[in-house]
C-alpha positions as CSV (number, residue, x, y, z in Angstrom):
1,X,0.0,0.0,0.0
2,X,2.8,2.4,0.9
3,X,4.6,1.6,-2.3
4,X,1.4,2.3,-4.3
5,X,0.9,5.5,-2.4
6,X,4.4,6.6,-3.1
7,X,4.0,5.9,-6.9
8,X,0.8,7.9,-6.9
9,X,2.5,10.9,-5.3
10,X,5.4,10.6,-7.7
11,X,3.0,10.5,-10.7
12,X,1.1,13.4,-9.3
13,X,4.3,15.4,-8.9
14,X,5.4,14.6,-12.4
15,X,2.0,15.6,-13.9
16,X,2.1,18.8,-11.9
17,X,5.6,19.6,-13.0
18,X,4.7,18.9,-16.6
19,X,1.6,21.1,-16.4
20,X,3.6,23.9,-14.9
21,X,6.3,23.7,-17.6
22,X,3.6,23.6,-20.3
23,X,1.8,26.6,-18.7
24,X,5.0,28.7,-18.7
25,X,5.7,27.6,-22.3
26,X,2.1,28.7,-23.3
27,X,2.6,32.1,-21.6
28,X,5.9,32.5,-23.3
29,X,4.4,31.8,-26.8
30,X,1.5,34.2,-26.2
31,X,4.0,37.0,-25.2
32,X,6.7,36.5,-27.9
33,X,4.2,36.2,-30.7
34,X,3.3,39.8,-30.3
35,X,6.8,41.3,-30.3
36,X,6.8,42.4,-33.9
37,X,3.5,44.3,-33.6
38,X,2.5,43.4,-37.2
39,X,-1.2,44.2,-36.8
40,X,-1.0,47.9,-36.1
41,X,-3.1,49.7,-38.7
42,X,-4.4,53.2,-39.4
43,X,-8.1,53.9,-39.9
44,X,-8.9,51.5,-37.0
45,X,-12.2,51.6,-35.1
46,X,-14.2,49.3,-32.8
47,X,-17.8,48.3,-32.7
48,X,-19.3,47.4,-29.3
49,X,-21.2,44.2,-30.1
50,X,-23.2,42.0,-27.7
51,X,-20.5,39.3,-27.5
52,X,-17.5,41.6,-27.5
53,X,-15.6,44.5,-29.2
54,X,-15.3,44.1,-33.0
55,X,-12.2,45.7,-34.6
56,X,-12.6,47.2,-38.1
57,X,-11.2,49.7,-40.4
58,X,-13.0,52.3,-42.6
59,X,-11.3,54.0,-45.5
60,X,-12.2,55.7,-48.8
61,X,-15.4,57.3,-50.2
62,X,-18.2,55.9,-52.4
63,X,-20.6,53.0,-52.3
64,X,-19.8,50.7,-49.3
65,X,-18.0,47.3,-49.5
66,X,-17.7,45.0,-46.5
67,X,-14.7,42.7,-46.6
68,X,-15.0,39.5,-44.6
69,X,-11.9,37.3,-44.1
70,X,-11.8,33.5,-44.0
71,X,-11.8,31.3,-40.8
72,X,-8.5,29.7,-40.0
73,X,-5.8,30.2,-37.4
74,X,-4.4,33.7,-37.7
75,X,-7.2,35.0,-40.0
76,X,-8.0,38.7,-39.7
77,X,-8.8,41.7,-41.9
78,X,-5.2,41.7,-42.9
79,X,-6.2,39.1,-45.5
80,X,-7.5,42.1,-47.6
81,X,-4.3,44.1,-47.2
82,X,-3.3,43.8,-50.9
83,X,-6.6,45.2,-52.3
84,X,-8.4,47.4,-49.8
85,X,-6.5,50.6,-50.6
86,X,-7.2,50.3,-54.3
87,X,-10.9,49.6,-53.6
88,X,-11.0,52.6,-51.3
89,X,-10.4,54.9,-54.4
90,X,-14.0,54.3,-55.5
91,X,-15.7,52.8,-52.4
92,X,-16.1,53.2,-48.7
93,X,-14.3,50.0,-47.6
94,X,-15.1,48.4,-44.3
95,X,-12.7,45.6,-43.3
96,X,-13.8,43.6,-40.3
97,X,-12.0,41.3,-37.9
98,X,-14.7,38.7,-37.0
99,X,-15.4,37.8,-33.4
100,X,-12.7,35.5,-32.1
101,X,-10.2,36.7,-34.8
102,X,-7.4,39.1,-35.1
103,X,-7.8,42.3,-33.0
104,X,-11.5,41.6,-32.1
105,X,-12.4,40.2,-28.7
106,X,-12.1,36.4,-28.4
107,X,-14.7,35.2,-25.9
108,X,-14.7,31.6,-24.6
109,X,-18.0,30.7,-26.2
110,X,-19.1,28.1,-28.8
111,X,-19.1,29.8,-32.1
112,X,-21.8,29.0,-34.6
113,X,-22.8,30.1,-38.1
114,X,-25.8,32.0,-36.6
115,X,-23.4,34.1,-34.4
116,X,-21.5,35.3,-37.4
117,X,-24.5,35.9,-39.6
118,X,-26.0,38.0,-36.8
119,X,-22.8,39.9,-36.4
120,X,-22.8,40.8,-40.1
121,X,-26.4,41.9,-39.9
122,X,-25.8,44.0,-36.8
123,X,-22.6,45.5,-38.3
124,X,-24.3,46.5,-41.5
125,X,-27.2,48.0,-39.7
126,X,-25.4,49.9,-36.9
127,X,-22.1,50.7,-38.5
128,X,-22.4,50.9,-42.3
129,X,-26.1,52.0,-42.0
130,X,-26.9,51.5,-45.7
131,X,-27.0,48.7,-48.2
132,X,-23.5,47.3,-48.8
133,X,-21.8,45.0,-51.2
134,X,-20.0,42.1,-49.6
135,X,-16.8,40.2,-50.5
136,X,-16.4,37.1,-48.3
137,X,-13.5,34.7,-48.4
138,X,-13.6,30.9,-47.9
139,X,-15.8,29.5,-45.1
140,X,-17.1,33.0,-44.3
141,X,-19.1,32.9,-47.5
142,X,-21.6,30.8,-45.6
143,X,-21.9,33.6,-43.1
144,X,-22.7,36.1,-45.8
145,X,-25.3,33.9,-47.4
146,X,-27.1,33.3,-44.1
147,X,-26.8,37.0,-43.2
148,X,-28.6,37.9,-46.5
149,X,-31.2,35.3,-45.8
150,X,-31.8,36.7,-42.3
151,X,-32.0,40.3,-43.4
152,X,-31.7,41.1,-47.1
153,X,-32.3,44.9,-46.6
154,X,-28.7,45.4,-45.4
155,X,-26.9,43.8,-48.4
156,X,-26.7,44.1,-52.1
157,X,-24.2,42.1,-54.2
158,X,-22.3,39.2,-52.7
159,X,-18.9,38.0,-54.0
160,X,-17.8,34.6,-52.7
161,X,-14.1,33.7,-52.9
162,X,-13.6,30.0,-52.9
163,X,-16.7,29.2,-50.9
164,X,-17.1,25.9,-49.0
165,X,-18.9,23.0,-50.6
166,X,-22.5,22.2,-49.6
167,X,-21.5,18.7,-48.5
168,X,-18.9,20.0,-46.0
169,X,-21.4,22.4,-44.5
170,X,-23.9,19.7,-44.0
171,X,-21.6,17.7,-41.6
172,X,-23.0,17.9,-38.1
173,X,-20.8,17.5,-35.0
174,X,-20.2,13.9,-34.1
175,X,-18.8,12.4,-30.9
176,X,-15.2,12.6,-32.1
177,X,-15.7,16.3,-33.1
178,X,-17.1,17.1,-29.7
179,X,-14.3,15.2,-27.9
180,X,-11.7,17.1,-29.9
181,X,-13.4,20.4,-29.1
182,X,-13.3,19.5,-25.4
183,X,-9.6,18.7,-25.5
184,X,-8.7,21.9,-27.3
185,X,-10.6,23.9,-24.7
186,X,-8.7,22.4,-21.7
187,X,-6.8,25.1,-19.9
188,X,-3.2,23.9,-20.3
189,X,-2.9,20.9,-22.5
190,X,-5.6,22.1,-24.9
191,X,-3.7,25.4,-25.3
192,X,-0.6,23.5,-26.1
193,X,-2.4,21.7,-28.9
194,X,-3.6,25.0,-30.3
195,X,-0.2,26.5,-30.1
196,X,1.1,23.6,-32.1
197,X,-1.6,24.1,-34.8
198,X,-1.0,27.9,-34.8
199,X,2.8,27.8,-34.7
200,X,4.8,29.9,-37.2
201,X,5.9,26.7,-38.9
202,X,2.4,25.4,-39.2
203,X,1.1,28.7,-40.6
204,X,4.0,28.9,-43.1
205,X,3.3,25.3,-44.3
206,X,-0.4,26.1,-44.6
207,X,0.3,29.0,-46.9
208,X,2.8,27.1,-49.0
209,X,0.8,23.9,-49.4
210,X,-2.8,24.9,-49.4
211,X,-3.4,28.7,-49.5
212,X,-1.0,29.8,-52.3
213,X,-0.2,28.1,-55.5
214,X,3.2,29.7,-55.9
215,X,5.1,29.1,-52.6
216,X,7.6,31.9,-53.6
217,X,4.7,34.4,-53.1
218,X,4.6,33.6,-49.4
219,X,6.5,36.3,-47.5
220,X,7.8,36.5,-44.0
221,X,5.6,39.5,-43.4
222,X,2.5,37.5,-44.3
223,X,3.4,34.6,-42.1
224,X,4.5,36.8,-39.2
225,X,1.2,38.7,-39.3
226,X,-0.9,35.6,-39.3
227,X,1.2,34.1,-36.5
228,X,0.7,37.3,-34.4
229,X,-3.0,37.3,-35.1
230,X,-3.4,33.6,-34.2
231,X,-2.1,34.5,-30.6
232,X,-3.6,38.0,-30.2
233,X,-5.5,38.0,-26.9
234,X,-3.8,35.0,-25.5
235,X,-5.2,31.5,-25.3
236,X,-8.8,32.6,-26.0
237,X,-7.9,32.4,-29.7
238,X,-8.4,28.6,-29.4
239,X,-12.1,28.8,-28.9
240,X,-13.1,29.7,-32.4
241,X,-10.7,27.1,-33.7
242,X,-12.3,24.4,-31.5
243,X,-15.7,25.3,-32.7
244,X,-14.5,25.2,-36.3
245,X,-12.8,21.8,-35.9
246,X,-15.8,20.6,-33.9
247,X,-18.1,21.5,-37.0
248,X,-20.2,23.9,-34.9
249,X,-19.9,26.5,-37.6
250,X,-21.5,24.2,-40.2
251,X,-25.0,24.8,-41.4
252,X,-27.0,23.7,-44.5
253,X,-27.1,26.8,-46.8
254,X,-28.7,25.0,-49.8
255,X,-32.1,26.6,-49.4
256,X,-30.6,30.0,-48.7
257,X,-28.6,29.8,-52.0
258,X,-31.5,28.4,-54.0
259,X,-34.0,31.1,-52.9
260,X,-31.6,34.0,-52.8
261,X,-32.4,36.9,-55.1
262,X,-29.1,38.6,-54.5
263,X,-26.5,39.0,-57.2
264,X,-24.0,36.4,-56.3
265,X,-20.6,36.1,-57.9
266,X,-18.1,33.3,-57.2
267,X,-14.4,33.8,-57.7
268,X,-12.2,30.6,-57.7
269,X,-8.5,30.0,-57.6
270,X,-7.6,27.9,-60.6
271,X,-5.5,25.5,-58.5
272,X,-7.9,25.3,-55.6
273,X,-9.0,21.7,-55.0
274,X,-12.5,21.1,-56.3
275,X,-13.1,24.8,-56.9
276,X,-14.8,24.3,-60.3
277,X,-17.0,21.6,-59.0
278,X,-18.1,23.7,-56.0
279,X,-18.9,26.6,-58.2
280,X,-21.0,24.3,-60.4
281,X,-22.9,23.1,-57.3
282,X,-23.9,26.7,-56.5
283,X,-24.9,27.4,-60.1
284,X,-27.1,24.3,-60.2
285,X,-29.1,25.6,-57.2
286,X,-29.2,29.1,-58.5
287,X,-28.7,29.6,-62.2
288,X,-28.3,33.4,-61.8
289,X,-24.9,32.9,-60.0
290,X,-21.9,34.1,-62.1
291,X,-18.4,32.7,-61.8
292,X,-14.8,33.6,-62.7
293,X,-11.4,32.0,-62.2
294,X,-8.1,33.6,-61.3
295,X,-5.3,31.7,-63.0
296,X,-2.4,30.2,-61.1
297,X,-3.8,30.9,-57.7
298,X,-5.2,28.8,-55.0
299,X,-7.3,29.6,-51.9
300,X,-6.5,33.3,-51.5
301,X,-6.4,34.8,-55.0
302,X,-6.9,38.3,-53.6
303,X,-3.5,38.0,-51.8
304,X,-1.7,35.9,-54.4
305,X,-2.8,37.9,-57.5
306,X,-4.5,41.1,-56.4
307,X,-4.3,42.8,-59.8
308,X,-6.4,40.1,-61.6
309,X,-8.7,39.8,-58.6
310,X,-9.4,43.6,-58.6
311,X,-10.3,43.3,-62.3
312,X,-13.0,40.8,-61.5
313,X,-14.3,43.0,-58.6
314,X,-14.5,45.9,-61.1
315,X,-16.6,43.8,-63.5
316,X,-18.9,42.6,-60.7
317,X,-19.4,45.8,-58.9
């Protein structure tokens, strides 16, 4: 009995020591990731929303455009850095950091598609205060579609950049998804997992292998900015990631697309996996949807080839 008790005490001491070391490492990562201060930006403002402060920028004059970034570790309004100044020569450009992203607050909640759709409706109503065109990247295209369905009075034309497939959005959280979400949200060890996913090396690999077609277009500034954004606000950044991985952001948008009377335009990266098939899916549900392809780009054509992307924006808007 004494031997077993001694082993338990030793095990407890080891676990406690490991937890302490990991906690210190987590704090160190949170602190050092902000040293380069890459996210400072002029024209910045905040919107006091019900779930937290929302960071956004406003620049230019003309008809409004709302730019909505994708959902991934490190995502923020910086995604539109290569095109927003040019757009601002003819439009009033609003670039938002979604709740849980970038410089916006990152509450420890379960994030859902409804939360983001409601954020976009409230932002358009209370900040923009007139009908706005929307350009939404990646998964956030589903937020824009649902926001239009909830209140079409606030939105006009919607441009979707490499939107998600209908089949992926229909996947509901299963036991494995819920378990992984639980582990990510654990105070110390879950934070460690998130830090591994959102490490500078992981973000760099993500850009080179999945987001950009030409890896030589991936700059240190781009990776450093996403890395800083992924850790802005400390460990709370992991809660949006856990909801995304847990599939809590998914929702069936088929009916919303099919019944939409909005002008919808899909821009795909030529080298994005299944991009042409996904665009065809959307057109089958709504024949009024128009599409275009940016050559030799992948998931973020507006970052990889801003010149050709802006040409398509000018055609659509």
